[in-house]
C-alpha positions in Angstrom: 59.3 -75.6 11.9 56.4 -75.1 9.6 55.6 -77.3 6.5 56.2 -74.5 3.9 56.1 -77.0 1.0 54.0 -80.1 0.8 53.7 -82.9 -1.7 50.3 -82.9 -3.4 48.6 -84.8 -6.2 49.7 -82.1 -8.6 53.2 -81.7 -7.3 55.2 -79.9 -4.7 53.1 -77.0 -3.5 53.8 -73.8 -1.5 50.4 -72.7 -0.2 51.8 -69.5 1.2 52.9 -68.4 -2.2 50.2 -70.1 -4.2 52.6 -71.9 -6.6 53.8 -75.4 -7.5 57.4 -76.4 -8.2 57.9 -78.8 -11.1 54.2 -79.9 -11.1 53.4 -83.2 -12.8 49.9 -82.0 -13.6 48.7 -78.7 -15.0 48.4 -75.9 -12.4 47.9 -72.1 -12.3 51.5 -71.1 -11.5 54.4 -73.4 -12.0 58.0 -72.6 -10.9 60.3 -74.8 -13.0 63.8 -75.9 -11.8 64.9 -77.0 -15.3 63.5 -78.2 -18.6 63.9 -81.9 -18.5 60.6 -83.5 -19.3 60.0 -85.1 -15.8 60.2 -81.6 -14.3 58.7 -79.3 -17.0 55.4 -80.6 -18.2 53.0 -78.7 -20.6 49.5 -77.5 -19.7 50.0 -75.1 -16.8 48.7 -71.5 -17.1 51.9 -69.7 -16.2 55.5 -70.7 -15.8 58.5 -69.1 -14.0 62.1 -70.1 -14.9 65.7 -68.9 -14.6 66.6 -66.7 -17.6 69.4 -68.9 -18.9 66.9 -71.7 -19.3 64.3 -69.8 -21.3 65.3 -71.1 -24.7 65.4 -74.7 -23.8 62.1 -74.5 -21.8 60.5 -72.8 -24.8 61.7 -75.6 -27.0 60.0 -78.1 -24.5 56.7 -76.3 -24.0 56.1 -74.6 -27.3 55.7 -71.0 -28.4 52.2 -70.7 -26.9 53.3 -71.3 -23.3 53.2 -68.3 -20.9 56.8 -68.2 -19.5 58.3 -65.5 -17.2 62.1 -65.7 -17.0 64.1 -64.0 -14.3 67.9 -63.6 -13.7 69.5 -65.8 -11.1 69.2 -64.3 -7.7 66.5 -61.8 -8.5 63.8 -61.9 -5.8 60.1 -62.1 -6.8 57.1 -61.7 -4.5 54.3 -64.2 -4.7 51.4 -63.5 -2.3 53.9 -62.1 0.2 56.3 -65.0 -0.2 59.7 -64.1 -1.4 61.3 -66.5 -3.9 64.4 -66.5 -6.0 66.1 -68.9 -8.4 69.8 -69.8 -8.1 72.2 -72.0 -10.1 71.9 -75.8 -9.6 74.8 -76.8 -12.0 72.6 -79.6 -13.5 72.0 -78.3 -17.1 71.6 -75.0 -18.8 69.2 -72.9 -16.9 68.8 -75.3 -14.0 67.8 -73.7 -10.7 67.3 -74.2 -7.1 64.2 -72.4 -5.7 64.8 -70.4 -2.5 61.7 -69.6 -0.6 61.3 -67.1 2.3 58.1 -67.1 4.3 57.0 -67.0 7.9 60.5 -66.3 9.1 61.9 -69.5 7.5 64.0 -70.2 4.4 63.5 -73.4 2.4 65.5 -74.4 -0.7 64.2 -76.9 -3.3 67.3 -78.1 -5.2 65.7 -79.7 -8.2 68.5 -81.8 -9.8 72.0 -80.6 -9.3 75.7 -81.5 -9.6 78.9 -80.0 -8.2 81.3 -80.9 -11.0 82.4 -78.2 -13.4 80.4 -77.9 -16.6 81.2 -75.3 -19.3 77.6 -75.3 -20.5 75.9 -74.0 -17.3 76.4 -71.9 -14.2 77.9 -73.8 -11.3 76.0 -75.0 -8.3 75.5 -72.2 -5.7 75.2 -73.3 -2.0 72.3 -71.6 -0.3 71.9 -71.2 3.5 68.5 -72.4 4.7 66.6 -74.2 7.5 65.1 -76.9 5.3 66.7 -78.3 2.1 64.9 -80.5 -0.3 67.5 -82.6 -2.1 67.4 -85.2 -4.9 69.1 -88.6 -4.3 69.4 -90.1 -7.8 72.8 -91.4 -6.9 72.3 -91.6 -3.1 74.6 -94.6 -2.5 78.3 -94.6 -1.5 79.2 -96.6 -4.6 78.5 -93.6 -6.8 81.7 -91.5 -7.0 82.6 -89.6 -10.2 86.0 -89.1 -11.7 87.3 -85.8 -13.0 85.2 -84.6 -16.0 88.5 -83.8 -17.9 89.6 -87.4 -17.5 86.2 -88.7 -18.9 86.5 -86.3 -21.9 90.0 -87.6 -22.6 88.7 -91.2 -22.5 86.0 -90.3 -25.0 88.5 -88.7 -27.3 90.8 -91.7 -27.1 88.0 -94.0 -28.0 87.0 -91.7 -30.9 90.6 -91.5 -32.2 91.1 -95.2 -32.1 87.9 -95.9 -34.0 88.8 -93.2 -36.6 92.1 -94.8 -37.2 90.3 -98.0 -38.0 87.8 -96.1 -40.2 84.8 -96.8 -38.0 82.3 -94.3 -36.9 81.9 -93.7 -33.2 78.3 -93.6 -32.0 77.9 -92.1 -28.5 74.6 -92.4 -26.8 73.9 -89.5 -24.4 70.8 -87.7 -23.2 69.8 -85.1 -25.9 69.4 -82.2 -23.4 72.4 -81.4 -21.1 74.6 -84.4 -21.4 75.1 -84.2 -25.1 76.0 -80.5 -25.0 78.3 -81.0 -22.0 80.2 -83.7 -23.9 80.4 -81.7 -27.1 81.7 -78.5 -25.4 84.7 -80.4 -24.0 85.8 -82.4 -27.1 88.7 -81.9 -29.5 86.7 -81.3 -32.7 89.8 -81.7 -34.9 89.6 -85.5 -34.6 86.8 -85.7 -37.2 83.3 -84.5 -38.1 80.7 -84.4 -35.4 77.2 -85.6 -36.5 74.1 -85.4 -34.4 70.6 -86.8 -34.1 67.7 -84.5 -34.7 66.8 -84.5 -30.9 70.4 -83.4 -30.1 70.4 -80.8 -32.9 67.3 -79.1 -31.5 68.8 -78.8 -28.1 72.1 -77.6 -29.5 70.2 -74.8 -31.3 68.7 -73.7 -28.0 72.1 -73.8 -26.3 73.7 -71.7 -29.0 70.8 -69.2 -28.8 71.6 -68.9 -25.1 75.2 -68.1 -25.9 76.8 -71.4 -25.1 79.8 -72.2 -27.4 79.6 -75.6 -29.1 81.7 -77.1 -31.9 80.3 -77.3 -35.4 77.9 -80.2 -35.8 76.1 -81.6 -38.8 72.6 -83.1 -38.7 73.0 -86.7 -39.7 69.9 -87.0 -41.8 71.0 -84.1 -44.0 74.5 -85.4 -45.0 75.3 -85.0 -48.6 75.5 -88.2 -50.7 78.9 -89.9 -50.3 79.8 -88.1 -47.1 82.6 -90.1 -45.3 81.4 -91.1 -41.8 84.4 -93.3 -41.0 86.1 -90.7 -38.8 82.9 -89.2 -37.4 81.6 -88.9 -33.9 77.8 -89.4 -33.8 76.0 -88.1 -30.8 72.5 -89.6 -30.4 69.9 -90.1 -27.6 69.6 -93.5 -26.0 66.3 -94.0 -27.8 68.2 -94.3 -31.1 69.9 -97.4 -30.0 68.9 -100.4 -32.2 66.9 -98.2 -34.6 67.1 -98.1 -38.4 68.5 -94.6 -38.1 71.9 -96.1 -37.2 72.3 -98.1 -40.5 73.7 -95.0 -42.3 76.9 -95.3 -40.3 77.9 -98.8 -41.5 80.3 -100.6 -39.2 80.4 -98.4 -36.1 81.5 -98.7 -32.5 79.1 -97.5 -29.8 79.3 -96.2 -26.3 77.0 -94.9 -23.6 77.7 -91.9 -21.3 75.8 -92.1 -18.0 76.3 -92.2 -14.2 74.8 -95.7 -14.3 77.9 -96.9 -16.1 79.6 -96.8 -12.6 77.7 -100.1 -11.9 79.4 -103.2 -13.2 77.3 -104.9 -15.7 75.4 -101.9 -17.0 77.5 -101.7 -20.2 76.9 -105.4 -20.9 73.1 -105.0 -20.2 73.0 -102.1 -22.7 75.0 -104.1 -25.2 77.5 -101.3 -26.1 81.2 -101.4 -26.7 82.2 -98.8 -24.2 80.7 -97.1 -21.1 81.7 -93.7 -19.9 80.8 -92.6 -16.3 79.5 -89.1 -16.7 76.5 -87.8 -14.9 74.7 -84.5 -14.6 73.6 -85.4 -11.0 75.6 -85.2 -7.8 77.5 -88.3 -6.7 77.5 -89.5 -3.1 80.3 -87.1 -1.9 78.6 -84.3 -3.8 75.3 -84.9 -2.1 76.9 -84.8 1.3 78.9 -81.6 0.5 75.9 -79.8 -0.9 73.7 -80.7 2.1 76.4 -79.7 4.6 77.0 -76.3 2.8 73.3 -75.3 3.3 73.6 -75.5 7.1 70.1 -76.9 7.1 68.7 -78.6 10.1 66.0 -80.5 8.2 66.6 -82.4 4.9 63.8 -83.8 2.8 65.0 -86.4 0.3 63.3 -87.0 -3.1 63.5 -89.3 -6.1 66.3 -91.8 -6.1 67.9 -93.8 -3.3 65.9 -91.9 -0.7 65.9 -94.4 2.2 69.7 -94.9 2.3 70.3 -91.2 2.3 67.7 -90.5 4.9 69.1 -93.1 7.2 72.7 -91.8 6.6 71.6 -88.2 7.4 69.5 -89.2 10.5 72.5 -91.0 11.9 74.4 -87.7 11.6 71.9 -85.7 13.5 69.8 -84.2 10.7 66.0 -84.2 10.9 65.7 -86.2 7.7 62.7 -87.7 5.9 61.7 -88.8 2.4 59.4 -86.6 0.3 57.3 -88.3 -2.4 57.6 -86.9 -5.9 57.2 -88.2 -9.4 60.7 -86.9 -10.5 62.0 -90.3 -11.5 63.8 -89.4 -14.7 62.8 -89.6 -18.3 63.3 -92.8 -20.4 66.8 -92.8 -21.8 68.9 -92.7 -18.6 69.4 -88.9 -18.6 71.4 -89.4 -15.4 
């Protein structure tokens, strides 16, 4: 098999098509799997993304960026190489990149998950010879519960705090995780307040047609507003900041896949930890890889070595592929 995609100093590069995928340095043509900051960086001359992710990518890169958005599944020719973008199920607009060239098909997954999410299109298995997969949670200890059960746990925590007249502060990544949580909550429990970073992403989601409950920007609350029954959704960067003082005596919690590891809640010094990730867990990684029918699997960012060994023992041609996709500060996983 040919090496259709290689890891270079600027990012994953397809020489046949003359484009990079999620480059970490400015390039001429960048194909973007999704708008998280470790995958979508400013400075490139031209960007290509899936149409559902245009609003959030524009929010990331600014009005001056040259962005072409295409519907999921619509093929594009780049220097005789056929590419198309397909749902990855990670966040709004997230995409896998399918590449056909020289009689071979490669798929670059970007970040993905298989669990249901009302705010984005579900993961689409794609047949290919070579599959490039993430491995953020590439260890058998990572196994997610049902999203509905997690939402019920968050609501129970919120209700209990509201009955005690304490605000509930939930730390969740501002893009993707926050909207996924908001979309599944019972908004009748109390008012929902958000940090500015969450509000900006909420606006992009609403512009894209995603239904979210009514939220208020916390810094714009009228004087005397009662926050005692409120749910406050904020990015992890707000933890310990003066911004939180406006909520008085509050209970706090963190939503992340890392909460599956005993001791993480204590390390983060929060009252509650909710196991909720926008990445595939161990069973999900295995199901996704198997569904491609790929003979060769290249593993990026995360627990690469354990997953490579596991796949090699099961007959795959497996190897690690070096990238800089290591996640943004704030535990977006």
